[in-house]
N, C-alpha and C positions, 0 to 999 in steps of 0.2 A: 544404418542411417539415423541421424538425429530425429527424435520424435517431433512431429509437427505440433506447434503449440495449440492449434485448434483441436487436434486429435486428443491432446492431453486433457483439455477441458471436457471433451466428449467422454473420455474414459472416467473422469471424476464425477460426471453428472449421472444421476440416477433418478428415477421417478420418485416424487415426494410421497412417502407412505403416509397412511392415515395417522400414524403415531409420531410423525415427524415433529410437529409443534411441541408436544409434551417433552420429547427427547431434547429439543433445542432449548427449552426454557432454562434449565440449569446452567446452560452455557452462555446464554445471552448476557449475563452480568459480566462476562469476560470482555465482550465487545464494549459494554458500557464502561468497564474499567479503563479501556484504552482512552476514551474521551474524558472521563472524570479524572483519571490520573494525569492526563496531559495538562489539564488545568492546574493540578496540584503540584506537579513536579517541575514545571518549567514555563517560560513565557509562551503563551498561546496566541497573544495578539500579534498577528503578522504585520498589520499596518493599520493606522487610523486614517484612512484615506476617504475622500468623498465617495458617495455611492457610484456604482457603475451606471452607464447610461440606462434610461428607464426600461428599455426593452430587455436588458440583460439582468437587471438587479434581482428580479424574481427567480432567476435560475441559479443564483449563488446561494450557498448555505448561509443561514442567518448568523450562525456562531463563528463563522470564519470569513473574514474579508480578504480577498486575494488582490494584492496590488496589481494594477494595470497601468499601461502607458496611455495616458489620455491625449497625447500628441499624435497618436496614430489614428487615421481616419477609418481604419477597418472596423474598430469597435462601434462607432456611431452607425456605420453602414450595417453591421450585424444586428445592432439594436433595432434599426428601422425595419430590417427584414423580418425580425421576430414579431414586431408590432403588427405587421401586415400579414402574418401567418406563413411567410415563406421560409420555412425551416431549412430547406435544402440550401438556399442562398445564404442564410445566416451561418450555417455550418461551414460553408465554403469561405466566408469571410473570417470566421474564427480559426479555421485550419490555417489560412494564410497568415493570420496574426501570430499563431504559435510557431509557424515556420520562420517568420520574419524575426521573431524574438527568441531565437534558440538559446541565447545566453540567459534568458530570464528563467528563474526557477519556478515562476508562477504561471506563465503563459499556457503551458501544456495542461496544468491542472484546471485552469480557467476553462479551457476548451472542453476538457473531459466532463466538468460539472454540467455544462450546458447540454452535451450529448446525453448524459444520464437523465437529466430532467426531461428531455425530449423523448425518452424511452428507447434510445439507441444504445442498449446495454452492451452489445458486442463491441461497438466502436469505442464507447466510453471505457471499457475494460482495457483496450489497447492503449488508449491515451493516458489513463492513469498509470499503467505500467511504464510508459515512456516518461511520464512525469517523475516516477520513482527512480528510474535509471538516471535521469538528469540530476535529481537531487543528490544522488550518491556520488556524483562527480565533484561536489563541493568539498573543500578542505574541512569546513565546518558545516555539517549537515543540518538542515532546518528540520529538527526532530518533530516539531508540531505539525508541519505540513506533510512529512512522510508518514507519520501516524494517521493523519487525516486521510491520505490517499489509500492506505491499507484498509482503513475503516470503510471507505466508499466501495472498495473492491469486495469487502465482506458482504455489503448490501447487495451488490450485483450478483455475486455468487449465490447468496441465499435466495434471491428472486429466481435464479436459474436452477435451484435445487442441486447445486454443484458442491457436494460435501468436501471434496478435496480442497478446493480453493477457499471455502469458508474456513476450514481449519488452518490452511496455509497462511492466509492473510491475517487471521486472528493471532497466530503464533508470531508472525513477523511484526505485526503492530505492537504486540506485547514486548517483543525483543527491543524494538526501537524505543518504546516507552521507558524501558529499564535503563536506557542510555542517558536519560535526562538527569541533570544534577538535582540532588535532593535539596529541598528548601528547609529553613529552620522553623517556619511557621506551620508545618504540616500537622494535621490532627494526630492524636496519639494512636488511633486505630488505623492509620494509613498503611497500606501494604508496603512491605519492605522490597527493596530491589531484588533480593534473593527470591522472595515469594512470587514476584512478577516473572522472573526468569524461569522458575519452576513451572508456572502456568504456561509460559511460552513453550517450554520443552514438551509439555503434555500435548499441546495443540499440534506442534510440529511432528511429534511421534505419531499422532493419529493421522496426519496428512501423509506421512511416509508409509504407514500401513495400507492406506488406500491406494496409493500409486508409488511403489518402491523404486521405480526407475527415474523418479524426478529428483534433481540434484539440490534444488533450493531448500527443501526441508532438511536434508542431511547437512548442507553447508551451515545453516543457521543452528542446527543442533550442535555442530562442532563449536561455533562461536558461543552458544549459550552455555554449554558445559564447561568450556574453557574459562568463561567469565566466572562461573561458579566454583572454579578451582578443581574440577573433577577431570584430571588429566587423562586417565585411562578411557573414560567415556568419550572425551573430546577427540582423542586420537582414533578411536574406533570410527567416529562419524567423519573425521577427515579422510581416513582411508576409503570409506564408503563413497564419499563425494568424489575422490580422485578416480574411482573406478567408473562412476556413472556420468560424470560431468561431460565427457566428450559426446554423449548421446542425449543431452538434456539442455534445458534453458537455464542460463545464468546471465545476469546483467553484465555489461563490460566491466564494471567495478568489481563485481563478485568474481568474475573470471580472473581478473588481475590479482585480487587478494588471495584467491585459491592458489594461483601460480606461486606467489611469494611465500605463502605458508608452506606449500609443498616443498619448495626449494630449501627453505629453512629447516624443514624436518629431515632432510637427507643427511 
């Protein structure tokens, strides 16, 4: 039977050892690279819109303004609920807002941000994953936003001492960062696309070592090595993904792309 996603997170979670922080420090720059690189390699300003309603604005990341529909009364209602401390009611309004605006690539991420700031980590994790799945459906993926979502999932996994998802989302964030077009005004010491992809491969390989039955690390290892021109390595990870994907989680877009690549390989 397919592995339950909650069980997967449980298997990847382990008690934070005393040496955890020193071990993580050399890797933290990779997470920083996601955001610093995002600003270097592509447009990160999602929208220069007015601030969200007062009760909501403090729950949004300062560096990332998420466009919202100001004609929808659900947001002012959510804002008022937050102002009076009724977090349950506020989350109901925001969930309804996300469901009402399913075509919006920002609504789900907006809801997830508020959940995370309210300390509802498990719920925020689900909503960020939904936001990523939604973003992948676009013909042109909003790379800045998808990298941001993976970065927030790193934060949530780190708070939960969930090593598998820390490495997974760091690897995925780096992979998507490498998809951004290079700019001509980058500093001379800016990391190359190849170096970012190699770091992504390192993180994804570590995630695979922690939970070998999960398909997302192997699928993105295939994509990463394919982009690096390493055909033999890429085909190895494609075969691995084909074997384990029926029993693991992939987004609808990832499932579709796997099917197309598998059919092309026959």
